[in-house]
C-alpha positions, -999 to 999 in steps of 0.1 A, spaced: -1 0 1 15 30 -10 -11 55 -25 -48 68 -15 -73 91 -28 -92 109 -4 -125 123 -16 -134 153 5 -111 182 20 -136 188 51 -125 180 84 -122 143 79 -100 145 45 -71 167 60 -67 146 90 -72 112 74 -44 123 46 -20 134 74 -24 102 94 -19 82 59 12 105 57 24 91 91 14 59 82 39 62 53 12 61 26 10 87 -4 -29 108 -1 -40 133 -26 -72 150 -13 -99 161 -39 -124 184 -30 -159 189 -52 -156 227 -45 -132 255 -42 -122 279 -13 -148 299 -14 -164 284 15 -137 299 36 -154 320 65 -187 308 64 -210 289 82 -216 281 122 -196 270 150 -192 237 166 -180 219 199 -146 199 197 -146 175 225 -116 165 245 -112 129 230 -111 148 193 -84 168 204 -69 140 216 -69 124 184 -55 150 167 -29 149 193 -14 114 183 -10 136 148 9 169 166 -23 187 152 -40 204 186 -21 232 187 -26 239 153 -67 242 163 -63 251 204 -56 286 195 -85 291 166 -111 285 191 -120 291 232 -119 265 262 -153 256 266 -152 236 300 -186 231 310 -229 232 304 -255 242 322 -290 230 314 -319 254 322 -354 262 320 -349 302 312 -352 329 329 -320 316 347 -335 291 365 -305 263 362 -314 227 366 -280 207 363 -244 216 350 -222 191 332 -186 187 323 -175 183 288 -147 157 299 -116 163 318 -86 183 300 -58 169 286 -25 164 304 -10 197 288 -47 215 299 -63 215 269 -96 215 274 -129 213 247 -132 241 222 -156 259 206 -148 271 173 -161 279 139 -162 250 117 -147 275 89 -117 280 113 -111 243 121 -113 235 82 -92 263 73 -63 252 99 -63 216 89 -63 223 55 -36 248 55 -18 222 81 -22 194 53 -7 215 27 25 227 48 32 191 55 32 187 14 -2 167 8 -16 176 -24 -49 192 -27 -69 192 -61 -102 216 -61 -132 211 -85 -125 175 -82 -163 163 -81 -166 124 -80 -189 106 -103 -178 73 -102 -150 47 -91 -142 16 -107 -121 -13 -88 -90 -25 -105 -69 -53 -103 -44 -28 -88 -65 -5 -71 -93 19 -76 -96 46 -106 -118 74 -98 -135 98 -125 -144 131 -120 -168 153 -136 -146 175 -156 -137 143 -173 -101 135 -155 -92 106 -138 -70 93 -107 -55 61 -97 -42 46 -63 -44 19 -43 -71 28 -22 -98 52 -21 -115 68 10 -148 88 9 -148 114 36 -176 134 12 -200 140 41 -237 136 44 -246 132 8 -215 105 0 -209 96 -35 -190 75 -22 -212 57 3 -236 52 -27 -205 38 -53 -199 10 -26 -236 0 -18 -261 14 -42 -286 5 -17 -274 25 13 -301 40 34 -305 79 31 -299 100 58 -325 101 86 -345 136 86 -342 149 128 -377 171 132 -352 200 141 -340 232 124 -308 247 132 -303 284 131 -279 307 155 -253 336 150 -230 358 171 -243 385 191 -225 418 198 -227 441 222 -250 425 253 -227 430 278 -238 399 296 -226 389 332 -218 356 326 -187 335 327 -168 328 291 -167 295 279 -201 281 297 -224 264 273 -258 272 285 -284 252 270 -318 262 278 -354 246 272 -377 275 263 -414 275 260 -414 271 226 -379 266 216 -345 252 226 -318 274 223 -280 278 234 -256 301 240 -218 306 254 -200 336 257 -166 343 240 -136 357 255 -137 386 239 -177 393 251 -193 382 220 -219 358 227 -225 326 204 -256 307 202 -278 285 181 -314 278 182 -334 247 171 -372 251 164 -395 221 156 -399 217 125 -418 186 115 -415 181 82 -383 184 60 -378 216 42 -367 220 7 -334 239 -3 -358 269 -18 -377 268 14 -349 271 36 -336 298 12 -366 317 16 -376 313 46 -376 348 70 -353 335 100 -351 365 123 -387 369 119 -396 335 125 -374 334 157 -389 366 172 -418 352 169 -408 316 187 -395 335 217 -424 365 219 -429 354 253 -408 339 280 -373 345 286 -360 380 268 -329 369 263 -332 348 233 -348 380 213 -318 401 226 -293 375 212 -313 378 179 -317 417 176 -277 414 187 -268 392 156 -262 416 124 -266 383 102 -281 349 109 -268 315 99 -291 303 69 -311 277 85 -303 242 77 -322 210 82 -308 180 107 -302 147 97 -282 113 114 -276 78 104 -291 56 126 -267 30 107 -250 28 72 -247 -15 70 -217 -17 47 -186 8 49 -159 -7 27 -158 -25 -5 -133 -32 -34 -106 -13 -17 -131 17 -11 -142 27 24 -163 58 38 -152 75 71 -167 106 92 -203 115 83 -202 95 52 -204 65 77 -221 77 106 -234 115 105 -247 120 143 -271 147 151 -256 180 160 -269 173 195 -245 148 202 -213 175 200 -195 152 184 -195 154 147 -159 164 140 -144 144 167 -158 109 155 -148 121 121 -109 132 135 -111 93 155 -119 77 124 -92 93 106 -63 84 131 -78 47 138 -78 41 99 -41 52 96 -32 32 121 -53 3 107 -38 6 72 -1 10 91 -5 -24 107 -25 -45 82 -9 -64 57 -36 -57 31 -61 -32 27 -92 -53 28 -77 -66 66 -73 -31 73 -109 -19 62 -121 -51 84 -101 -41 115 -109 -3 111 -149 -12 115 -146 -35 140 -127 -9 162 -151 22 149 -187 7 144 -198 -1 180 -185 35 195 -198 55 168 -234 42 162 -236 47 200 -228 83 197 -256 82 169 -281 71 194 -271 95 222 -276 124 194 -308 112 185 -321 108 222 -303 146 229 -322 158 198 -355 140 210 -351 160 246 -355 194 229 -389 190 225 -405 191 257 -440 189 263 -460 207 293 -457 175 314 -421 171 308 -412 207 318 -426 201 350 -411 166 352 -374 175 342 -361 197 370 -377 174 394 -353 146 376 -322 168 378 -330 175 417 -331 138 423 -305 123 400 -272 142 397 -250 124 373 -213 124 375 -183 132 353 -180 92 352 -213 85 331 -201 103 303 -166 91 304 -172 62 273 -176 92 248 -150 121 268 -123 96 280 -122 75 245 -83 77 233 -68 67 204 -33 60 208 -8 60 179 20 35 189 -7 9 201 -9 -19 177 -44 -19 155 -47 -56 149 -52 -80 179 -24 -105 183 
């Protein structure tokens, strides 16, 4: 194994390329779009388990300064009523904790570091076909060009072309009946601690906010959306007016957040994958959201993709064939990522509280106070590069 084609240049693609580089495998990234996505998009939580995996490739410091430490979260019912407080996992030995970071900053930092390390990235390369050959895989792109390597890795996200090539009967993403909206509010002067994610079960809509050290407030809202919106509907929806209507009564804070935000994120639908049966075939494999997209409510999408990338690099380093590496990879990753998808689905379902649950939930947290250890399976997971990937 000496070469790989990586389809997709988001978060998973560059990390995978650098993991393969460390394993002695040359990789080229093929991205369907150009660089125009820089600076666009929402923010995410990069959990300590994902940062630890980046550390195995000496990448954690590359992204650490691009975001800000987010050490804990609170759950409340609005109007200052806090029910519970949780940590985002123990800090790493060097003191690095979970980070809140824009998707564009994370993507840009990883892409730029991959380029600095000598990873080739080709833009405007939309995959349309991939054909197994006797000595690897040949990819064909929409512009008529082709590329050949020993293996092909689909890091091409929720609407993965590689997933469909591997299995034409692969399931479609599952719609989760929540919209995603939000933005960056300025000038509010809130008297809150920076780096604490406040999650609130509002009367009509779940919302969350966290203050950046510079005083800006990063926030998002998840209105209930029973039916999936088309691209046209999403583009034509007056997001600001709809959100202000949702928050017309009750806690004033979400209205202040909306009014203090110059430009709201364009709303988008929520999806996940309960299970993708086939991850690999004929020296082709899918990773990250292409294989196991999880609801944003899990706070683990980027971290799972990063763990995938490092684990796959280890398996390709240690196995004596591509099929053996892929089988080892799946055995190490499937159970964990499907548990994370399930956790994200439960978290998302819990964002829509009826009248009864609004009364019951505060009592539940008063009686039951889960400790840090209850989520250690999630935040405490580590991918150790130096440990052999294959069982003896």
